[in-house]
C-alpha positions as CSV (number, residue, x, y, z in Angstrom):
1,X,35.0,-16.5,0.7
2,X,32.5,-17.2,3.0
3,X,29.4,-18.0,0.9
4,X,25.9,-16.6,2.0
5,X,24.6,-20.3,2.2
6,X,27.3,-21.2,4.9
7,X,26.3,-17.9,6.9
8,X,22.4,-19.1,6.4
9,X,23.3,-22.8,7.8
10,X,25.1,-21.2,11.0
11,X,22.3,-19.2,11.9
12,X,19.6,-21.6,11.4
13,X,21.6,-25.1,12.7
14,X,24.0,-22.7,15.4
15,X,27.0,-24.1,13.8
16,X,29.4,-24.5,11.2
17,X,30.9,-27.3,9.0
18,X,34.7,-27.5,8.1
19,X,34.3,-29.0,4.9
20,X,33.5,-26.5,2.1
21,X,30.1,-27.2,0.5
22,X,29.1,-29.5,3.2
23,X,26.2,-26.8,4.2
24,X,24.6,-26.7,0.8
25,X,24.8,-30.4,0.0
26,X,22.9,-31.1,3.7
27,X,20.2,-28.8,3.3
28,X,19.8,-30.0,-0.4
29,X,19.5,-33.4,1.2
30,X,16.9,-31.7,3.5
31,X,14.8,-30.1,0.5
32,X,14.9,-33.5,-1.3
33,X,13.4,-35.8,1.9
34,X,10.6,-32.4,2.6
35,X,9.3,-32.7,-0.7
36,X,9.6,-36.1,-1.8
37,X,10.1,-38.3,1.1
38,X,12.3,-41.6,1.1
39,X,15.5,-42.0,2.5
40,X,18.4,-39.6,2.1
41,X,21.9,-39.7,2.8
42,X,24.6,-37.3,2.9
43,X,28.0,-37.8,1.8
44,X,27.5,-41.4,0.6
45,X,30.3,-43.8,-1.2
46,X,28.6,-46.6,-4.2
47,X,31.4,-48.3,-6.1
48,X,31.2,-48.7,-9.9
49,X,30.2,-52.0,-11.1
50,X,32.9,-51.7,-14.4
51,X,35.6,-49.2,-13.1
52,X,35.3,-50.5,-9.5
53,X,35.8,-46.8,-8.7
54,X,34.7,-45.5,-5.6
55,X,32.0,-42.9,-5.8
56,X,30.8,-39.7,-3.4
57,X,27.5,-39.0,-3.6
58,X,26.6,-35.6,-1.9
59,X,22.7,-36.5,-2.1
60,X,21.8,-40.0,-2.1
61,X,18.1,-40.2,-2.5
62,X,16.3,-43.7,-2.3
63,X,12.4,-44.5,-2.3
64,X,10.6,-47.7,-3.4
65,X,10.4,-46.2,-6.9
66,X,13.9,-45.0,-7.8
67,X,17.5,-44.6,-6.5
68,X,18.9,-41.2,-7.1
69,X,22.6,-39.9,-6.9
70,X,22.4,-36.1,-6.5
71,X,25.3,-33.8,-6.9
72,X,25.3,-30.2,-5.4
73,X,27.3,-27.0,-6.1
74,X,27.4,-23.3,-4.3
75,X,29.1,-21.3,-6.3
76,X,27.2,-18.6,-4.6
77,X,30.4,-16.8,-3.2
78,X,31.7,-16.2,-6.4
79,X,28.4,-15.6,-8.2
80,X,28.7,-17.9,-10.8
81,X,26.7,-20.6,-12.6
82,X,26.7,-24.4,-13.1
83,X,27.7,-25.1,-16.3
84,X,27.7,-28.1,-18.6
85,X,31.1,-29.0,-17.5
86,X,29.7,-29.1,-13.8
87,X,27.5,-32.3,-15.1
88,X,30.3,-34.2,-16.1
89,X,30.9,-36.2,-12.7
90,X,26.8,-37.0,-12.7
91,X,27.5,-38.3,-16.3
92,X,30.5,-40.1,-15.8
93,X,29.1,-42.4,-13.1
94,X,25.5,-42.8,-13.6
95,X,26.6,-45.4,-16.3
96,X,28.5,-47.5,-14.1
97,X,26.4,-47.1,-11.0
98,X,24.1,-50.3,-11.6
99,X,21.9,-49.5,-8.9
100,X,21.5,-45.4,-9.6
101,X,18.4,-45.0,-11.8
102,X,18.4,-41.0,-12.2
103,X,21.0,-37.9,-11.3
104,X,19.6,-34.8,-9.5
105,X,21.6,-31.3,-9.5
106,X,21.1,-28.9,-7.1
107,X,22.7,-25.5,-7.4
108,X,22.8,-22.1,-5.3
109,X,23.1,-19.8,-8.2
110,X,21.1,-21.4,-11.6
111,X,22.4,-23.0,-14.6
112,X,23.7,-21.7,-17.9
113,X,22.1,-22.7,-21.3
114,X,24.3,-25.4,-22.2
115,X,24.0,-26.9,-18.8
116,X,20.1,-27.0,-19.0
117,X,19.9,-28.4,-22.4
118,X,22.6,-31.0,-22.1
119,X,20.5,-32.6,-18.8
120,X,17.5,-32.4,-21.1
121,X,18.9,-34.8,-23.3
122,X,20.9,-36.8,-20.9
123,X,18.5,-40.0,-21.2
124,X,19.2,-40.1,-24.7
125,X,22.8,-39.6,-24.3
126,X,23.5,-41.9,-21.2
127,X,20.4,-43.8,-20.8
128,X,19.2,-42.3,-17.4
129,X,17.6,-38.9,-16.8
130,X,19.1,-35.8,-14.5
131,X,17.1,-33.7,-12.9
132,X,18.0,-29.9,-12.4
133,X,16.8,-28.1,-9.1
134,X,17.8,-24.3,-8.1
135,X,18.0,-24.3,-4.1
136,X,18.4,-20.9,-2.6
137,X,17.4,-17.8,-0.4
138,X,14.1,-16.8,-1.4
139,X,13.2,-13.3,-1.8
140,X,10.2,-11.0,-1.9
141,X,9.7,-11.8,-5.6
142,X,9.3,-15.6,-5.1
143,X,6.7,-14.6,-2.3
144,X,4.6,-13.0,-4.5
145,X,1.0,-14.0,-5.3
146,X,1.5,-16.6,-2.8
147,X,-1.0,-16.6,0.4
148,X,0.5,-15.2,3.6
149,X,-2.6,-14.5,5.5
150,X,-5.9,-16.2,4.8
151,X,-8.9,-13.8,7.2
152,X,-12.3,-15.5,7.6
153,X,-15.1,-13.2,9.0
154,X,-17.7,-15.5,11.0
155,X,-20.9,-13.4,11.5
156,X,-23.0,-15.6,14.2
157,X,-26.4,-15.2,14.7
158,X,-27.4,-16.5,18.1
159,X,-30.9,-17.1,19.6
160,X,-31.2,-15.8,23.2
161,X,-33.0,-18.3,25.0
162,X,-33.1,-16.4,28.2
163,X,-35.0,-13.7,26.6
164,X,-37.1,-16.0,25.1
165,X,-41.7,-16.3,26.0
166,X,-43.1,-19.8,25.3
167,X,-46.6,-19.6,24.9
168,X,-48.5,-23.4,25.2
169,X,-51.8,-23.6,23.6
170,X,-54.2,-25.6,25.4
171,X,-57.3,-27.2,23.3
172,X,-60.7,-26.9,24.6
173,X,-60.4,-30.7,25.9
174,X,-57.1,-29.6,27.8
175,X,-58.5,-26.7,29.1
176,X,-61.4,-28.4,31.2
177,X,-58.9,-31.3,32.3
178,X,-57.3,-27.8,34.2
179,X,-60.1,-27.2,35.7
180,X,-59.8,-29.5,38.3
181,X,-56.9,-27.7,39.6
182,X,-59.7,-24.7,40.8
183,X,-60.3,-24.4,44.5
184,X,-64.0,-23.7,45.1
185,X,-64.8,-20.3,45.0
186,X,-62.0,-19.4,42.9
187,X,-62.0,-19.2,38.9
188,X,-58.4,-18.4,38.4
189,X,-54.8,-20.6,38.9
190,X,-51.1,-19.2,38.8
191,X,-48.6,-21.8,38.7
192,X,-45.1,-22.4,37.9
193,X,-43.8,-25.2,35.7
194,X,-40.7,-26.0,34.3
195,X,-40.6,-26.5,30.5
196,X,-38.6,-29.9,29.7
197,X,-40.9,-32.6,27.7
198,X,-44.4,-33.2,26.3
199,X,-46.0,-36.7,26.9
200,X,-48.8,-39.1,25.7
201,X,-52.4,-39.7,26.7
202,X,-50.6,-41.9,28.8
203,X,-48.3,-39.8,30.6
204,X,-45.2,-41.0,28.9
205,X,-42.3,-38.9,27.3
206,X,-43.2,-37.9,23.9
207,X,-40.5,-35.4,22.8
208,X,-38.6,-33.2,24.7
209,X,-38.3,-29.8,24.2
210,X,-34.6,-30.0,23.4
211,X,-35.3,-32.6,20.5
212,X,-38.5,-30.4,19.5
213,X,-35.9,-26.8,18.8
214,X,-33.3,-28.9,17.9
215,X,-33.2,-28.0,14.0
216,X,-33.8,-24.1,14.9
217,X,-36.8,-21.9,15.2
218,X,-37.3,-20.9,11.5
219,X,-36.6,-17.2,9.4
220,X,-35.9,-13.7,11.5
221,X,-37.8,-10.9,11.2
222,X,-35.1,-8.7,10.1
223,X,-37.4,-5.7,11.6
224,X,-37.8,-7.4,15.1
225,X,-34.5,-9.4,15.1
226,X,-37.4,-12.5,16.5
227,X,-37.9,-15.3,15.6
228,X,-41.8,-15.8,15.8
229,X,-43.9,-19.4,15.4
230,X,-45.8,-22.1,16.9
231,X,-44.5,-25.9,17.0
232,X,-48.0,-28.1,16.3
233,X,-48.0,-30.7,18.3
234,X,-51.3,-32.5,17.7
235,X,-51.7,-35.2,20.3
236,X,-49.1,-34.3,22.6
237,X,-49.9,-33.3,26.4
238,X,-48.0,-30.8,29.2
239,X,-48.1,-31.8,32.7
240,X,-49.3,-28.9,34.6
241,X,-49.2,-30.2,38.4
242,X,-50.0,-33.6,37.8
243,X,-52.8,-32.6,35.3
244,X,-51.9,-34.0,31.3
245,X,-53.6,-30.9,29.2
246,X,-54.1,-32.0,25.7
247,X,-52.3,-28.7,23.4
248,X,-52.8,-27.8,20.2
249,X,-49.1,-26.4,19.9
250,X,-46.4,-24.3,21.4
251,X,-45.8,-20.5,20.4
252,X,-42.3,-19.1,20.8
253,X,-40.7,-15.7,20.3
254,X,-36.8,-15.7,20.3
255,X,-34.7,-12.7,20.1
256,X,-31.2,-12.8,18.6
257,X,-28.2,-10.9,18.2
258,X,-25.6,-10.8,16.2
259,X,-21.5,-10.9,16.4
260,X,-18.7,-10.8,13.8
261,X,-15.8,-12.7,14.6
262,X,-12.0,-12.0,12.4
263,X,-10.3,-15.2,12.3
264,X,-6.7,-14.8,10.7
265,X,-4.7,-17.8,9.6
266,X,-1.1,-16.4,9.4
267,X,2.1,-17.9,8.2
268,X,4.4,-15.7,9.7
269,X,7.6,-18.4,9.8
270,X,10.6,-16.5,7.5
271,X,11.2,-18.2,3.9
272,X,14.5,-19.0,4.3
273,X,15.2,-21.4,0.6
274,X,13.1,-21.6,-2.0
275,X,13.5,-24.4,-4.0
276,X,13.0,-24.3,-7.8
277,X,12.5,-27.0,-10.4
278,X,15.2,-26.9,-13.8
279,X,12.2,-24.5,-15.6
280,X,12.6,-21.8,-12.6
281,X,8.9,-23.4,-11.2
282,X,9.1,-23.2,-7.6
283,X,8.5,-26.4,-5.5
284,X,8.6,-25.5,-2.1
285,X,9.6,-22.9,0.7
286,X,11.9,-23.9,3.2
287,X,11.5,-22.1,6.8
288,X,13.8,-22.3,9.7
289,X,11.0,-24.1,11.4
290,X,10.9,-26.6,8.6
291,X,14.8,-27.0,8.2
292,X,15.3,-27.3,12.1
293,X,13.7,-30.4,12.2
294,X,16.6,-32.5,11.1
295,X,19.6,-33.9,11.5
296,X,21.9,-36.0,10.6
297,X,23.1,-39.5,12.7
298,X,26.7,-40.7,12.8
299,X,26.2,-42.7,9.1
300,X,25.2,-39.4,7.4
301,X,21.7,-40.5,7.4
302,X,18.9,-37.7,7.3
303,X,16.8,-38.0,10.3
304,X,13.6,-35.9,12.0
305,X,14.5,-35.3,15.4
């Protein structure tokens, strides 16, 4: 009978494995690397120090801290749980393998209570711990309480500078200086200038309009949706047709517009498998995309593509 795990493996990777249980073993190897990193080999071989027996290891996981021997059993076709007897291979091998620090068991169908209790006492019995994991297809129940979409509503308040009004306040001294621009017989003068910066008394640039307004325009009148205030500019001058006119300040009126944008950050990938610890706590959801990032080389070492 074909295991549901075998079908999932073929759907993800586009091919099937001839050896029974190999698909689950490889998925377990990938799951280990996703949560813990390190180096992982599938279907490895190690010789016992005392018995000289050559042990087959489904998942050989190596990190800077430890070397772990992993056994993987897929009983989903017969819907049977892993029992205490299934742990005997690990129990027999761990004391004989000098370089292995701990054992790990992966089940697609969970564990019997005797198996769980035996694993809990394994360090006292054989001197090395055994960790239990369940790796199985994920369900809607597993995903309850997990965030799939984050919705962010951003309200943007934007100054409409193209409709802004600027009114320089010229001191009496400045106004006297500007009278030199009047043509004899006229009492008014109209001119257009580009308002870019303000000067000191010697005509050196003192501050730009951009820098002056870089901290904003103060509070917005909620009734008019406009900001109206004045920048005080003592000892600043404005250049009007070559004449430096002393200023008191720069009055402004800035209209604002409002816009709301919605940003959705969604994880629309399908959670194909879920990895749980021995107590049933979810450690990681595994999607097709995550699993497809991996492959095994000719020596059965796990590699990212």
